[in-house]
N, C-alpha and C positions, 0 to 999 in steps of 0.2 A: 378661518381667521384666528390670529393669535395676538396676544398683547405681551408687553415686555415682562409682566410679572408671572407669566405662565410658561415661558419657553427657555430651555437651556440649549447649549450647543449640541449635547448628545441627543436631546429630543428632536432637534432640527435635522441633523445629518445622519443620525443613527449611531449605534455603538453598543457598548456593554460587553460583559465577559463573553457572551454568545451573541454576536452582533445582530441587531434587529434594524430594519429600515426606519429612518426618521421621517419627519413631516415632509421634507423636500422630495423624498422618494414616494411617499404616500400621495403626494400631489402630482405625480408623474402624469403628463398629458392633461393637467388641470391647472388650477390657479391657487397660489399661496398668497394670502393677504396678511401683511404685517401692519398693525395699527401703531401710530406714534413711534415711528422708526428710530429717532434719536434716543428714545428711552431704553432701547434694548442695550444690553452689555455689548461693548465693541467686539469682544471675542466671539459672541454669538453671531454677529453680523458678518465678521470676517470669514467664518467657515463657509459662507455661501459663495465666495468668490470662485473657487474651483468648480463647483457644480454648475454655476451659472455659465461658465465658459465651456465646460466639457460635456454638460448635460448628463453627467453621471457622477456618482460619489463612490470613492474607494475607502474602505475601512480595513486597516492592516492590524493583524495580531501576530503573536510570535510564531504560530504554526500555520496560519493561513491568511488569505486576503479575500475580502468579499467586495464585489462591485454591484451597486444598485443603480438602476436608471433614475434620472432626476431631470427630465425634460419638462419643466414647469414654467408657468408664467408668474413672475413675481410682481405683485402689486403692493405698493406701500404708501402710507399716508403720514404726514408730519405737519406740525405747526411750524411757521417760519421763525418762531422765537419761543422761549419757555412760557411766556404769558399768552401767546397766540395772537397778539395784536400788531405785529411788526408792520404788516402791509395795509393796515386799516388807518387811514389818515384821520378818521373821525373818532377814534378811540384813544384814551390815554394809555401810555405805555411807560412802565417804570423799569423796563429791562434795558440795560446798557449795551452798547455795541459789543463790548468784551464778552458779556454773558451770552449774547446771541451767537457770537463766533465760537465760544467754547461749547455751546449746545450743539451747533451744527457740525463741529469738528469730530463729533462722535461717529459720523458717517465718513469713511475714508474716501479719498479720491479714486483708488482702484475699484472700490465697490460702486461708486457713482458711474464710473466708466462703463460698467457692465449693465447699467440700466438704460434702455434705449430712449425713453421719453421722460422728461421732467416737465411738469406743468404746474405753474403757479395759479392758484384759484383765489381771486380777490373777493372781498365781501360783496354780497349781492344787495343792492339798495332796495328799499321797500317798493319803489315804483316798478322794478323788474319783477319782484315777487308777486305783485298784485295785478299786473297787466294780464289782459285776457287773450292777447295774441298768442297763438300756439306756435311752437317751433316744429322742427322736423320730427315726425313720429318714429318710434323705435322700429316699427315694421319697415319703414323706408330705409332706415339706417342698416337694418339687418339685410335687406335685399342687396344693398350696395356692398356690404362686407362679404356676403356670400358670393357675389360675382367676382370680387377681388380674389377670394380664396380659390375660386375655380380657375382664374387666370394663372395663379401661382401653381396650382396642381398640374395644369397643362405644361407650364414652363419647366417644371422639374420632373416630368413624368419618366424621363429616361435616366435620371440620376438617383442612385441608390441612397437611401436614408435622408434625402432632402425633400421636403414637401411644401415648405413655405419660406418666405424671404428671410426670416430671422435665423434660419438654419444655414444660410449661405456661408461658405468659406471664402478665402481670398480668390480662388480660381473662379468661382461663380460670380463674385462681386465684379471682377474684371470683365466677365463676359456679359452680365446682364445689367450692370450699372454704369454704362458708358455715358459720358457727359460731353456737351458741346463746350466751346471755348468760353462762352459767357458764364456757364454754370461752374466750370473749373475755376475761373477767376473769382467768382463769389465764394466758393468753398475755400480756396486758397487764402483769401482775405480773412475769412472767419477763423481758419486754423491758426493764422498768425496772430490775430487780435485777441483771441480767446485762449491761446496757448493750448489747443486741444491735442490730445494724444492720438496715436495711430489707431487705437481701439475705438476712440470716439469718431474718428474719420470713417471707419468701416460702418459703424452703427448709423451715422448720418446717411450714408449711401443706402443702407438697407431700409431705413425709414422713408427716405425720398422715393425709393423704388415702390414701396407700399402705397405712398400717397399717390404716385402716378397710376398704380393699379386701381385705386379707388376711383380715379377719374377716367379709367379705361384708356389711359394714354400709353402708347407703345414706348415712347422715349421719356427719359427724365428731363424735365425742363427746369429753368432757373427758379420759378416760383415753388416748385417741389423741393428743391435744395434749400431755398430760403425758409420755407415752413419747417423743414426738418431741423435746420439750425436753431430756429426759435424754440424747439423742444429740448434744447440742451441748456436750459436756463441756469441750472446749478453749476455749469461750467464757466459762466461769465465771471471774469476777474472783477472783483469789487462789486459784486451784485448786491452786497449788503449796504453799500453807500447810499 
């Protein structure tokens, strides 16, 4: 876990006169958690774009070039506004829409495009915190995730360097993420209304394929596409309104 006050671009991707791996390479096959994402310098965040796409980072010097692996899972958190109360109707907010937009604009569209899932977490009321009814246990969730990973392992068993859905390229997406007419229409409407990019389109299909795997469904259905679209909340035009 890293905060904006402790991380530089060199520390993140690696470098130096004698290049050393940075945190994204040290997080290879693991998780890199960045807290308060908009508080990082934009230059620090932008250097993650290529590693997130290529799953490796290349550092060039005058006499040599070094490539480090960087297949990591990026998890980041952020407040919806500088004050943190934008989506809380019961709390006073002195932050103007302009300040909120300036705060969020520190995260570029190309970087957001490379993040598969965006989830808004609304404040939890006291009634929910104090209720005794239990939700699904972590053990049950783990069992479902393990089964989904087994499905993906079998799916890509004959494909080199691909082990799970997030690693799929265009060829695998066309093969394993086929849609029926209703699902295509739903995705087409979302693409047009939200002005989504081609990269976002691919990531929606990958997430929908994973949702289907979690339900042990052979085919991607309309509700899987709909749920995957909901996880692109920061792509919604005018979502601050």
